[in-house]
DSSP file (Angstrom, degrees, kcal/mol; ACC not computed):
  #  RESIDUE AA STRUCTURE BP1 BP2  ACC     N-H-->O    O-->H-N    N-H-->O    O-->H-N    TCO  KAPPA ALPHA  PHI   PSI    X-CA   Y-CA   Z-CA
    1    1 A M              0   0    0      0, 0.0     2,-0.2     0, 0.0     0, 0.0   0.000 360.0 360.0 360.0 148.6   12.3  -46.5   23.5
    2    2 A A    >   -     0   0    0      1,-0.1     3,-1.5     0, 0.0     4,-0.3  -0.505 360.0-113.8 -89.6 160.4   10.7  -49.1   21.5
    3    3 A K  G >  S+     0   0    0      1,-0.3     3,-1.2    -2,-0.2    -1,-0.1   0.734 110.6  70.8 -63.7 -23.2   10.2  -49.0   17.7
    4    4 A A  G 3  S+     0   0    0      1,-0.3    -1,-0.3     3,-0.0     4,-0.1   0.683  84.3  69.6 -69.9 -17.7    6.5  -48.7   18.1
    5    5 A D  G <  S+     0   0    0     -3,-1.5    -1,-0.3     2,-0.1    -2,-0.2   0.720  93.9  63.3 -74.3 -20.0    6.8  -45.2   19.4
    6    6 A F  S <  S-     0   0    0     -3,-1.2     2,-0.2    -4,-0.3     0, 0.0  -0.868  90.5-116.0-107.9 136.6    7.9  -43.9   16.0
    7    7 A P        -     0   0    0      0, 0.0     3,-0.1     0, 0.0    -2,-0.1  -0.515  26.5-171.0 -70.0 135.9    5.6  -44.0   12.9
    8    8 A T  S    S+     0   0    0     -2,-0.2    -4,-0.0     1,-0.1    -5,-0.0   0.704  77.5  47.3-100.6 -23.6    7.2  -46.2   10.3
    9    9 A D  S    S+     0   0    0      2,-0.1     2,-0.4     0, 0.0    -1,-0.1   0.214  76.0 128.3-106.7  17.1    5.0  -45.6    7.3
   10   10 A A        -     0   0    0     -3,-0.1     0, 0.0     1,-0.0     0, 0.0  -0.580  37.2-169.4 -75.6 127.0    4.9  -41.8    7.4
   11   11 A T        -     0   0    0     -2,-0.4     2,-0.1     0, 0.0    -2,-0.1  -0.939  28.0-107.8-115.4 139.8    5.8  -40.3    4.0
   12   12 A P        -     0   0    0      0, 0.0     0, 0.0     0, 0.0     0, 0.0  -0.416  31.2-158.6 -68.2 138.9    6.5  -36.6    3.7
   13   13 A E        -     0   0    0     -2,-0.1     2,-0.1     0, 0.0     0, 0.0  -0.971  18.4-121.4-118.0 130.4    3.9  -34.6    1.8
   14   14 A P        -     0   0    0      0, 0.0     2,-0.2     0, 0.0     0, 0.0  -0.418  31.0-113.2 -68.3 143.9    4.6  -31.3    0.2
   15   15 A S        -     0   0    0     -2,-0.1     2,-0.5     1,-0.0     0, 0.0  -0.511  26.6-131.1 -76.2 147.3    2.5  -28.4    1.5
   16   16 A V        -     0   0    0     -2,-0.2     2,-0.5     2,-0.0    -1,-0.0  -0.871  12.1-142.2-104.1 126.2    0.2  -26.9   -1.0
   17   17 A S        -     0   0    0     -2,-0.5     0, 0.0     1,-0.0     0, 0.0  -0.758  11.5-151.9 -89.4 127.4    0.2  -23.2   -1.5
   18   18 A V        -     0   0    0     -2,-0.5     3,-0.1     1,-0.0    -2,-0.0  -0.870  18.1-124.8-100.4 125.0   -3.3  -21.7   -2.0
   19   19 A P        -     0   0    0      0, 0.0     2,-0.0     0, 0.0    -1,-0.0  -0.339  33.3 -99.5 -66.0 150.0   -3.3  -18.5   -4.1
   20   20 A A        -     0   0    0      1,-0.1     4,-0.0     2,-0.1     0, 0.0  -0.347  22.3-130.1 -67.0 148.9   -5.0  -15.5   -2.5
   21   21 A E  S    S+     0   0    0      1,-0.1    -1,-0.1    -3,-0.1     0, 0.0   0.875  95.2  34.4 -69.8 -35.9   -8.6  -14.8   -3.6
   22   22 A E  S    S-     0   0    0      0, 0.0    -1,-0.1     0, 0.0    -2,-0.1  -0.956  91.4-115.5-119.3 138.0   -7.8  -11.1   -4.3
   23   23 A P        -     0   0    0      0, 0.0     2,-0.1     0, 0.0    -2,-0.0  -0.385  35.9-111.5 -67.4 149.3   -4.5   -9.8   -5.5
   24   24 A T        -     0   0    0      1,-0.1     2,-0.2    -2,-0.0    -4,-0.0  -0.433  32.2-104.7 -78.8 156.4   -2.6   -7.6   -3.1
   25   25 A R        -     0   0    0     -2,-0.1    -1,-0.1     1,-0.1     3,-0.1  -0.484  34.9-108.3 -77.8 150.6   -2.2   -3.9   -3.8
   26   26 A A        -     0   0    0     -2,-0.2    -1,-0.1     1,-0.1     0, 0.0  -0.543  45.0 -98.0 -73.1 144.1    1.2   -2.6   -5.0
   27   27 A P        -     0   0    0      0, 0.0    -1,-0.1     0, 0.0     2,-0.1  -0.317  40.8-107.5 -65.1 147.6    3.0   -0.6   -2.3
   28   28 A A        -     0   0    0      1,-0.1     2,-0.1    -3,-0.1     9,-0.1  -0.397  40.4 -95.9 -72.0 151.3    2.7    3.2   -2.5
   29   29 A A        -     0   0    0      1,-0.1    -1,-0.1    -2,-0.1     3,-0.1  -0.433  42.8-112.2 -67.6 140.7    5.7    5.1   -3.6
   30   30 A A        -     0   0    0      1,-0.1     6,-0.1    -2,-0.1    -1,-0.1  -0.410  37.7 -97.0 -71.6 148.5    7.8    6.5   -0.8
   31   31 A P    >   -     0   0    0      0, 0.0     3,-1.6     0, 0.0    -1,-0.1  -0.197  36.6-106.9 -61.0 161.3    7.9   10.3   -0.3
   32   32 A A  T 3  S+     0   0    0      1,-0.3    -2,-0.1     2,-0.1    -3,-0.0   0.780 115.7  59.6 -63.6 -28.9   10.9   12.1   -1.8
   33   33 A D  T 3  S-     0   0    0      2,-0.1    -1,-0.3     1,-0.1     3,-0.1   0.402 115.6-109.0 -85.7   5.8   12.5   12.7    1.6
   34   34 A G  S <  S+     0   0    0     -3,-1.6     2,-0.2     1,-0.3    -2,-0.1   0.554  78.1 124.8  85.0   7.3   12.8    9.0    2.4
   35   35 A Q        -     0   0    0      1,-0.1    -1,-0.3    13,-0.0     2,-0.1  -0.573  68.8 -96.6 -96.3 161.6   10.1    9.1    5.1
   36   36 A V        -     0   0    0     -2,-0.2     3,-0.1    -6,-0.1    -1,-0.1  -0.469  25.8-135.8 -73.0 150.7    7.1    6.9    5.3
   37   37 A S  S    S+     0   0    0      1,-0.2     2,-0.4    -2,-0.1    -1,-0.1   0.814  86.9  26.3 -80.4 -29.4    3.9    8.5    4.0
   38   38 A V  S    S-     0   0    0      3,-0.0    -1,-0.2    -3,-0.0     3,-0.0  -0.999  75.1-132.0-136.9 133.3    1.6    7.4    6.8
   39   39 A V        -     0   0    0     -2,-0.4     3,-0.1    -3,-0.1     6,-0.1  -0.718  37.9-112.2 -81.1 127.9    2.5    6.5   10.4
   40   40 A P    >   -     0   0    0      0, 0.0     3,-2.1     0, 0.0     2,-0.1  -0.237  42.3 -87.9 -59.7 149.1    0.9    3.2   11.4
   41   41 A E  T 3  S+     0   0    0      1,-0.3     3,-0.1    -3,-0.0    -3,-0.0  -0.356 114.5  14.1 -60.5 129.7   -1.9    3.5   14.0
   42   42 A G  T 3  S+     0   0    0      1,-0.3    -1,-0.3    -3,-0.1     2,-0.2   0.303  99.6 120.3  88.4  -9.3   -0.5    3.3   17.5
   43   43 A A    <   -     0   0    0     -3,-2.1    -1,-0.3     1,-0.1     2,-0.2  -0.614  69.2-108.9 -89.2 149.2    3.1    3.8   16.3
   44   44 A A        -     0   0    0     -2,-0.2     2,-1.3    -3,-0.1    -1,-0.1  -0.510  25.5-123.1 -73.7 142.1    5.1    6.8   17.6
   45   45 A D        +     0   0    0     -2,-0.2    -1,-0.1     1,-0.2    -6,-0.0  -0.714  49.3 153.9 -87.1  92.4    5.8    9.5   15.0
   46   46 A T        +     0   0    0     -2,-1.3    -1,-0.2     2,-0.0     3,-0.1   0.078  24.6 131.3-108.7  22.1    9.6    9.5   15.2
   47   47 A G  S    S-     0   0    0      1,-0.2     2,-0.2   -11,-0.0   -12,-0.0  -0.133  70.4 -77.0 -70.6 171.0   10.3   10.8   11.7
   48   48 A V        -     0   0    0      1,-0.1    -1,-0.2     0, 0.0     2,-0.1  -0.488  52.4-116.5 -69.6 133.9   12.6   13.6   10.9
   49   49 A A        -     0   0    0     -2,-0.2     3,-0.1     1,-0.1    -1,-0.1  -0.365  31.7-106.6 -69.9 151.2   11.1   17.0   11.7
   50   50 A G        -     0   0    0      1,-0.2    -1,-0.1    -2,-0.1     2,-0.0  -0.154  54.0 -67.3 -69.3 171.6   10.5   19.4    8.9
   51   51 A P        -     0   0    0      0, 0.0    -1,-0.2     0, 0.0     2,-0.1  -0.363  55.3-119.4 -64.5 139.6   12.7   22.4    8.4
   52   52 A A        -     0   0    0     -3,-0.1     2,-1.0     1,-0.1     0, 0.0  -0.374  32.0 -96.9 -74.9 157.1   12.4   25.1   11.1
   53   53 A D        +     0   0    0      1,-0.1    -1,-0.1    -2,-0.1     0, 0.0  -0.664  51.6 165.3 -77.5 104.6   11.3   28.6   10.3
   54   54 A T    >   +     0   0    0     -2,-1.0     3,-1.7     2,-0.0     4,-0.4   0.042  14.4 149.4-110.3  24.2   14.6   30.4    9.9
   55   55 A T  T 3  S-     0   0    0      1,-0.3    -2,-0.0     2,-0.1     0, 0.0  -0.426  76.3  -0.6 -63.8 122.4   13.4   33.5    8.2
   56   56 A G  T 3> S+     0   0    0     -2,-0.3     4,-2.4     1,-0.0    -1,-0.3   0.420  92.5 121.3  83.6  -1.3   15.5   36.5    9.2
   57   57 A T  H <> S+     0   0    0     -3,-1.7     4,-2.1     1,-0.2     5,-0.2   0.931  78.0  43.8 -63.4 -45.8   17.9   34.5   11.5
   58   58 A D  H  > S+     0   0    0     -4,-0.4     4,-2.4     1,-0.2    -1,-0.2   0.905 114.3  50.3 -66.1 -40.9   21.0   35.4    9.6
   59   59 A R  H  > S+     0   0    0      1,-0.2     4,-2.6     2,-0.2    -1,-0.2   0.891 109.3  51.9 -64.3 -38.6   20.0   39.0    9.2
   60   60 A T  H  X S+     0   0    0     -4,-2.4     4,-2.5     2,-0.2     5,-0.2   0.922 110.4  47.7 -64.3 -43.8   19.3   39.3   12.9
   61   61 A L  H  X S+     0   0    0     -4,-2.1     4,-2.4     2,-0.2    -2,-0.2   0.917 113.7  46.7 -64.1 -43.2   22.7   38.0   13.8
   62   62 A V  H  X S+     0   0    0     -4,-2.4     4,-2.5     2,-0.2     5,-0.2   0.922 114.0  48.1 -65.2 -44.2   24.5   40.3   11.4
   63   63 A G  H  X S+     0   0    0     -4,-2.6     4,-2.3    -5,-0.2    -2,-0.2   0.904 112.5  48.0 -63.6 -42.5   22.5   43.3   12.6
   64   64 A T  H  X S+     0   0    0     -4,-2.5     4,-2.2    -5,-0.2    -1,-0.2   0.912 112.6  49.0 -65.3 -42.6   23.1   42.5   16.3
   65   65 A G  H  X S+     0   0    0     -4,-2.4     4,-2.1    -5,-0.2    -2,-0.2   0.913 111.9  48.3 -63.2 -42.9   26.8   42.0   15.7
   66   66 A A  H  X S+     0   0    0     -4,-2.5     4,-2.3     1,-0.2    -2,-0.2   0.898 111.3  50.6 -65.2 -40.2   27.1   45.3   13.7
   67   67 A G  H  X S+     0   0    0     -4,-2.3     4,-2.3     1,-0.2    -1,-0.2   0.898 109.6  50.9 -63.4 -40.2   25.2   47.2   16.4
   68   68 A G  H  X S+     0   0    0     -4,-2.2     4,-2.4     2,-0.2    -2,-0.2   0.893 109.5  50.0 -64.0 -40.4   27.5   45.7   19.1
   69   69 A V  H  X S+     0   0    0     -4,-2.1     4,-2.5     2,-0.2    -2,-0.2   0.921 111.8  48.1 -65.1 -44.1   30.6   46.8   17.2
   70   70 A L  H  X S+     0   0    0     -4,-2.3     4,-2.3     2,-0.2    -2,-0.2   0.903 112.0  49.5 -63.1 -41.4   29.2   50.4   16.8
   71   71 A L  H  X S+     0   0    0     -4,-2.3     4,-2.1     2,-0.2    -2,-0.2   0.923 112.2  47.2 -63.8 -45.1   28.3   50.6   20.5
   72   72 A A  H  X S+     0   0    0     -4,-2.4     4,-2.2     2,-0.2    -2,-0.2   0.900 111.9  51.0 -63.9 -40.8   31.8   49.3   21.5
   73   73 A G  H  X S+     0   0    0     -4,-2.5     4,-2.4     1,-0.2    -2,-0.2   0.897 109.7  50.0 -63.3 -40.9   33.5   51.8   19.1
   74   74 A G  H  X S+     0   0    0     -4,-2.3     4,-2.3     2,-0.2    -1,-0.2   0.895 110.0  50.6 -63.7 -40.4   31.4   54.7   20.5
   75   75 A A  H  X S+     0   0    0     -4,-2.1     4,-2.2     2,-0.2    -2,-0.2   0.907 111.0  48.3 -65.1 -41.6   32.3   53.7   24.1
   76   76 A V  H  X S+     0   0    0     -4,-2.2     4,-2.5     2,-0.2     5,-0.2   0.926 111.7  49.7 -64.1 -44.6   36.1   53.6   23.2
   77   77 A L  H  X S+     0   0    0     -4,-2.4     4,-2.2     1,-0.2    -2,-0.2   0.903 110.8  50.5 -60.3 -42.3   35.8   57.0   21.5
   78   78 A F  H  X S+     0   0    0     -4,-2.3     4,-2.0     2,-0.2    -1,-0.2   0.924 112.3  46.1 -61.9 -45.8   34.1   58.5   24.5
   79   79 A V  H  X S+     0   0    0     -4,-2.2     4,-2.2     1,-0.2    -2,-0.2   0.908 112.4  50.3 -65.8 -42.6   36.7   57.2   27.0
   80   80 A V  H  X S+     0   0    0     -4,-2.5     4,-2.3     1,-0.2    -1,-0.2   0.913 111.1  48.7 -64.2 -42.9   39.6   58.3   24.8
   81   81 A R  H  X S+     0   0    0     -4,-2.2     4,-2.2    -5,-0.2    -1,-0.2   0.889 111.3  49.8 -65.0 -39.6   38.2   61.9   24.5
   82   82 A R  H  X S+     0   0    0     -4,-2.0     4,-2.2     2,-0.2    -1,-0.2   0.906 111.3  49.0 -67.3 -39.5   37.6   62.1   28.2
   83   83 A R  H  X S+     0   0    0     -4,-2.2     4,-2.2     2,-0.2     6,-0.3   0.917 111.8  48.6 -65.9 -41.8   41.1   61.0   29.0
   84   84 A R  H  X>S+     0   0    0     -4,-2.3     5,-1.3     1,-0.2     4,-1.2   0.904 112.4  48.8 -64.2 -39.0   42.6   63.5   26.5
   85   85 A A  H  <5S+     0   0    0     -4,-2.2    -1,-0.2     1,-0.2    -2,-0.2   0.881 112.1  49.5 -67.6 -36.3   40.5   66.2   28.0
   86   86 A A  H  <5S+     0   0    0     -4,-2.2    -2,-0.2     1,-0.2    -1,-0.2   0.846 116.1  40.7 -71.7 -34.3   41.6   65.3   31.5
   87   87 A T  H  <5S-     0   0    0     -4,-2.2    -1,-0.2    -5,-0.1    -2,-0.2   0.566 107.3-122.5 -91.7  -9.6   45.3   65.2   30.7
   88   88 A G  T  <5       0   0    0     -4,-1.2    -3,-0.2    -5,-0.2    -4,-0.1   0.665 360.0 360.0  79.7  16.3   45.3   68.3   28.5
   89   89 A A      <       0   0    0     -5,-1.3    -4,-0.2    -6,-0.3    -5,-0.1   0.476 360.0 360.0 -80.0 360.0   46.7   66.5   25.5
């Protein structure tokens, strides 16, 4: 390539930053749980789901377990009494 292909008198010029006409708003504070406050339009809502309604779940499990134990105990008592009655003990 010849020297004529490159500009010889080009001097670098700094770019000039133009301030915005209106100041930008300060970002809103994030919610306490660390999630965004608003899902952008068109974006999927992939945030963490809120707490599930677990009212009575522990009580239900305890009640069901206790009922099962009583039922099993009654069945064992019934079988033992019938065997004793059958053998004459």
